[in-house]
N, C-alpha and C positions, 0 to 999 in steps of 0.2 A: 428380502428381495434386493434391497439396495446393496447389501454386502456381496450377494452373488453376482450382481451386475458389475461391480467394481473390478472383479478379478479379470475378466476378459479385457476390460479397458486398460488395466495396468499391463497385462501381458501384451496387448496390442501395441501400447506405446513403447514397451521394451523392445518389441520386435522391430518396430520402425526405427528406433534409436540404434539398435544393433546393425541394421542394414544401411544406415545413413553413411554416405561417403563424401569426402571433400570434392568440391567441384574441380573438374579437370581444366586447367588453364588452356586458353586458346593457343595453339602452336604459333610461334613467331612466323610471320610470312617469310618465305625464302627471299634472301637478298638477291641482287642482280648477279647474273652469271658472269664472272670476270675471268673464267678459266682461259678464255681465248686471248687474254691480254699479255700472257707470258710474263707475269710480274717478277718471276724469279730468274728470267733469262735461260730457262732450261731447254727451250725449243729453238733450234737453229733455223735460219731462213732457208727455204728449200733451194733457192738458186745461188745462195752464197753462205756456206756453213760457218763463215767467220762472223756473220751478222745474226742478231736475234730476230726471230719471227715477230711480226706485228709492231716493231719499233721503227720509227724514223730516226736517222742519224745524220747529224751535221758535224763535219770534221775539218773545218778550216784550220790548218796548222797542227792537226792532231791525228794520230791513229786511233781508231775505235774498233775493238775486236772482242769477241768472247774469249774468256780466259778460264782454262780448267785447272790452273795451278793455285790461284788465289781466289777464294770464294768465302762468303759468309755461311752459306748452307747449300745443299744440293751439289751439282756437278760443275756449274758454270757461274761466272759473274761477267759484268761488262767492264772492260778496261779502256780507259782513255789515257793517252800518253802524248806529251808535248813533243813536237818535232824539231823545235829550235828556232822558229821564226816568230818573234813576239808581235809583229804588226797585225793587228785585228784578228789574232788567233783566238779560237774558241772551239770547244767541243760540246755537243748537246745531244741528248736522246729524248725522243718525244713519243707519247702515247695519248690515247683519248678514252674517255669514259662514256657510256651510254647516258644520255641526258635525263630521261624521264625519272629514274629513281632518285635523282639528287636535286630536283627543283625545289627551291625554298629551304634547302638544308646547308649546313656547313660541311664541306668535304675536306678531310685532312689526308694528305699524301705522306706516308711514312716510307723510309727506305734506310738501308744500311750502307754507309760509305766508309771506305778506307783511303787514306791519302799518304803519299810518300813524296817529300821534298816539294810541297806546293808553296811556291813563293811568287810574289808580284801578281797575285790573283787569288782565286778562291775555288772551292768546290761546294756545290749545294743542290737543292731541289727547287723546282718552280712549279706553279700551277696557276691556271687562269680560267675564268668563266667568260664566255664570249657571246655577244648578242648578234643582231642582224648586221650583216656586212663586216663581221669579225670585230665589232666594237667591243673593247675590253670593258667588262662590267665589274670585274674583281681580279686581283692578281697578287700573288705572293711569291717572291724569289728569295726568301730567307734574309733579305736585306743584309744586315751585318751579322747574321747568325751563321754565316757560312763557314766552312772549315778551311784552315790554312795549316801549313807545316806538315808534321807527321802525326797521323792519328790512326790508331788501330780501329777495327770495325766499330763504328759509332752510328746509332740510330738517330736520325734527324727527321724533321717534318716541315711541311709547308701546308697552309690551309687557305681556303677561299670560301666565301659565302656565295651560293649559287642562287641568284634571284630568279623569279618566275619568268623573267624576260630572256633568260639565257638560252642559247641554242646549241652550245657545245662546251665541253670541259676538256682542256688539254693539260698535260703534266709531263714531268720528266726530270732529268738531271742535267747539270751544266758544269763546265770546268773552264776556267780562264786563268792562265798562269803557267808557270813552269812546274815540272814534276809529273807524277802519275796518280791516277785516281781510279778506284774500283767502285761500282755500284752493284747492289744486289738486294733481293727480297723486298720489292715494293709492296706496300699494303695500303688499302683504301678503307678509311673509316669515315662514317657520316654521322651527324648528330643534328638535333634540332637547335637552332640558334637561341642563345639566351637573350631575352629582350627586355627584361626588367628585373629590379631588385625586390626581394621580399622585405617585409617589415623587419625581420630579424637581421637580414643582411644590411639594411640601411642603418639600423640601430648600432650594429657592430662597427660599420664604417665611420659613423659620426664620432666615435671615440678617438679617432685619429685625425680629426679635422680641426684646424685652427683658423677661424674666420679673420679676414683682414678688412680694414676700414676702407681703403681706397688704393687705386693704382697710382694716383697722382702724387708726384713729389712736391707737395704743396707746403711743406714746412710746418704742417700741423701736428696733431697728436700722434705719437708713435707708440702708444701703449700696446697696440696690436702686434707690434714687431718685437716686443720683449721676448716672445717665445723663441726668437732667433738665438738669444743668449744660451738657451738650453740645447737647441738643435745643433748649433755649430760648436758650442763648447770651446775647447782650446785649439780647434783646427786652425791652421794657418793659410789654407787655400780653400776658397769658396768659389765654385763654378756655377754661373748662371746661364742657363740655356735659353732656347727659343725654338719653337717648332715652325715659326715663320720668321723670315728676315724682314717682314714688313708690317708688324702689328704694333700700333701706337701704344696700346695698353700694356703689352709685354715690355716694350722699351721703357715706358714710364715706370712700370713696377720695378724693373731692374735698377733704374736710376734711384728710386726711393730706397731700395734695399742697400745700394752702394752708399748712399748718403748716411744711412743708419749705421752701417758697419764702419765707415770711416770716422764718423763723429763719436761713436760709442765704444768701438772696439779697436781703434787705431789701425785699421786696414789702410795701408799706405801705398800700395802699387796696384794699379788697374792694368789689365792686359787683355787685348781684344784679338779676335780672329781677323786681324788686318796685317798688311805688309809690315814687317818688323822695323826697318829703318824709318819708313814713312810714319808709322804710328808714334815712334819716339819723338818725332818732330813736333807733335802736339804740345810737348812740354815747353816749346818756345812761347806758347800762349798761356797754358795752364799754370806754369811755374813762373815764367819771366814776364808775362803780359805782352809779349812781342808777337807781331804778325796778325793776320786775319784768320780767326778760327774757322770760318767757312772754307777758305782756301786750304787750310791745313787738313781739315777733315776730308775735303775732296781729293787731297793729295794721296789718300789711301786707295784711290782708284775706283772702288766699288760704290754704286749708288746706294747699296744697302745701309751704309753708314752715313750717307749724305742726307740726313734727315734733321728736322727741327727738334726731334726728341733727343738725338745725339748732341746736337748743338746746345740744348738746354743743360745737358749733363756737363759738357765741357765748360760752359759758363759758370755752373755751380763749382766745378773744380777750381776755376780761377779765383772765385770768391773764397773758397775754403783755403786756398794757398796764400792768401793775402793777410798779413805780410810775410808769414813763414811757410815755406813749402811743407805740405803735409801729405800730399798724394801725387803720384807720378803716373803718367799715361804711357803705356808700352803696348807692344803687339808681338805676336809670335808666328805669324803666317809667312809663307815663303814662295808665293806665286809670282813674284816679280824680282828681278835682280837689279832693276834700274836704281832704286834708292841705295842699294849696297855699293854699286859702282860709284855713285855720287859721293858717298861717304869716304871712299878711298881717294877719290879725286880731290876732295876738299882737304883731306888730312895731309896730302903730299903735294899740295900746290907749291910750285917753285922748286921742287926737288926733281931736276930734269930727268935723271935716270929712271925714277919711279914713274914720273909722268909719261915717259916713253912706253914703259910696260903697260900702264893703264890704257894708253892710246891703242896699243896692240890688242889689249883685251876687248876694248870697245869694238874694234874692227872685226875681231873673230866672232863676237856676239852678234853683230849686225849681219855677218855672213852665216849665222846659224850653225857655227861649228859645235860639235858635240863635246861632252865632258872629257873624253879621252884626249882630244886635241888641245883643249883649254887647260886641263889640269896642270901640266908642267909650268905654264905661265902663272897659275894661281900659287903654285909652290914657290916660285920666285918672289911673288908679292908677299907671301907669308914670311919668307926669310927677311925681307926688307922691314916688315913690321916688327919682327922679333928683335932685330938689331938696332931698331930706331931708339931715339931718346924720349919717346912718349912715356907718359905716366902709365903704370901697370893697368889701370882701369881703361885708359884709352887704347892701349895695345889689345886688351881683351875684347873691346868693342870692335876694333878693326878686324881682328881675327874672326870674330863672329860674323862679320859681313862677308868674309871669304867663305865661311860655311854656308851662308844664305845663297851665294852664287852657285856653289856646288849643288846645293839642294835643288835649286831651280833648274839646273841642267841635268839632273838625274831623271831618267824616264819615269813619268808619273803613273806608275801602276797603282792599282787599288791598294790603299793602306799606307803608301809611302808618305803622302802628305800628312796624315795624322801622326805618323811616327816622327816626322821632322818637326811638326808643330809641338809635340810633346818635348822633344829634345831642346827646342828653342826656349820653351817656357822653363824647363829645368835649368837652362843656362841663366835665365833671369833670376831664378831663386838663388842660384849659387853666387851670383854677384851681389845679392842683397839678403844675406843670411839672417838678419834681424827683422825682416819685414813680414807683413801679412799681405796676401794677394787675393785679388778678385779677378776671375776669368769671365769674359763675355764671349760666347760662341753659340753656334747652333746646338740644339739638343743632341744631334748625332755625334758631334765631336766631344761632348763632355761625358757621354755615357761611360759607365764603369766596366763595361764588358765589350767583347767582340773586336779586340785589336784596334780600337780607335784611340784618339788622343787621351780621352779620359781613362781608358783602361790602363794605358802606360803610366799615367800619373797616379792612379790608384795603387798600382803595383809598387811604384817608387816611393810614394808618400804615405801609404797606409791610411791610418785614421786622420792624418793631417788634411786629407782631401774630402770635401763634401760637395755633392752635386745636386743642384736644383733644376729639374726639368720644368718646362712651361707648356701649357696647352690652353685651348679655349673651346667653347661649345658652338658658337655661331658667329656670324658677322662677316667681315671683309678684311682685306689686307693688301698691302702694296707688293707688287711682284712684276717680273718681266715675262711677258707672254705675247700673244698674237696682236695685242694693242699697244705693245711697248711697255715702258715702266709706268704703271698706273694702278688703279684700284681694281681688285678682282673679288668676286663674291666667293665666300667659303661655303662648302656643303654644311648645312646644319647637321650636327652629329646625330646619327640615326640609331635605332635600337640595335644593341649588340656592341656598340663602340664604347670605349672607356669614358669618353666625354659625355655620352648620353647617360650612362650610369651615374657619373658624378653630378650631373645636372639635376638628377632626381632628389638630391639632398636639399635643393632650394636655398643654397648658399651661393651668392653671385661671385664671391672671391675668397679663396682660402688656400692654406698650405695643407697638403696631405702628407702625413708622416709614413712614407713607404718603408723606411728603415725599421720602424717599430712593428708595422704590420707584418713584415717578413719574419722578424724575430719572434713575435707572438704566435704566428701561425694559427690564427683563430679559425675554427671550423666554418663559420659563416662568411669568411673572406677567402675561401679556397679559390673561388672564381677569379679573384684578383691575382692569384699566384700563377695563373696560366697565361698563355699568349692571348692578347686582346688586340683588337683593332684600335689603333691610336692615330690621331691626326699628325701628319707629316707633310710639310709644304716646302720649306726652304725658300729659295728666291724666285721660283718659277710660278707663273700663273697658268690657267687653262690646263690644270693637271687633275681635274676632279676625279678621274678614274683612280688615280694613285693617291688620293688625299689621305686615305687611311691605310696603315700597314700593320701587320701583326708584330707586337713586341711583348716581351715579358717585363712589364714596367717596373716591377719590384726589384729586378736585377739591374736595371738601367740607371736608376737614380736613388739617392737617399730620400729626397723630398720632391714633391710635385706641386707646382702652383697652378691652380685652376682659375680661369677667368671666364665668366659667362659669355661676354660679348667683346669681340675685337673690332677695331676700326683701322683704316689704313694709316700707316706712318706717313708723315708729310715730307716728301723729298724736296729739298731746296735747290734752286738753280744758282749757277756761278756766273757772275758777270764776265763777259769776254773782254772788258776794258783792261 
């Protein structure tokens, strides 16, 4: 009986097994219908066939038309061309997305761009999330990732996180500068924001972290800094950045690193993002012990350097240089010609012919004459310098001050300042071929990409150039804003930002080896290889909307120094007596 009963059971189980099918996955819900947005510019505006349907165009100083000759795909692209007037000229195209499908998500706008002869400006994408009364809740305009020069069709992207409070999303392309730009094939990609690190990701990240003892240049134990011997190696130029011009901890940490490099590796020239002739005058005190260091620091014009933290470093330099000069204070910026004119006046005091030329120069500068009018006079001064009896080093310095004046009078389009600062720093290295150099500047200027000063230096110096970015998780900073120069609160880094992820490591202060992370290309650190929101402040307060921007941090710097909490730098006052 039992044997007979088993047969149907076996057959029945075989029947059910043979009929079993894999579960059919639920179909993906359809995405939002974007067909009406005309993302490929294939539909012409019904009332003006030269314009694309559904796009808003702003064309101050530019022509903007559909082009059927140059396109990435399809039949048409959008062409922007400069008309020849540089004053406040820009070209922009604007579109918008339906808001509901993208609330709480990261929206990435991709497009293909071609450029021809783009100079003194850039081409790129922008996108923004806006709340009530058009309040900006998030914005990305590709910052320094935008295109310049000549580029064949290149896909670029901008992204923004759309908070639940957002009421609209707008995006498009923009062009500022000379030349011609084409846009085509916009694409919208959305994703869930990454808000935390997995245990595997944290474990992988910790392998590239070097904890530091303190930010304070307290003269104490420096065992934690020995890792710099390995990271810097034989490089002759170390650039130290700052994402805020007013963080006490960042300034103090840089001071501590500078002291270590000077005392242990013979770095002997310091160079700051400050007016070049005025910065050199700090040596009156740091080398010779002459003058008031507070007044000399204030002589660099900007409140950003007029801090107790900078003064403490200058005082250390004075002690380090006593009795033998071992480190010199220099600068490479070019935002003022006052110091350069003073250098020429002092050098030629009593030489009537040259004093007359310098007098004419001062009058033309006060009358705001342009470079074309002033350059013949600068050429005459240049000739007088070259035929003078000054020592070669003094001639070189005076000629460099002529360069500074020319730079100041050159129209300050996007990128020119960074190019000039790089040229000025290279001049310093060429005058001091046996030296090692420490650069002090904003994170933006020392980056190794995107046509900023650091990218020019990286191309010129190769492995001799090492860049350290700086950032922090929370706290406050000194800045200029609606309440003047004072303390402003920083946004605490929120989920999805680089600083939020780094804070999950529970290390209050450390160096992150981005260079090795990039070369190792570890699978659990792929998130760090993408564009991430990173804190970016500069010298302005009240900019909470723009406090985090998208950057590919592993391309920007070799190393990143993370500080958990920032406090405001202490700006000192100058007596009017």
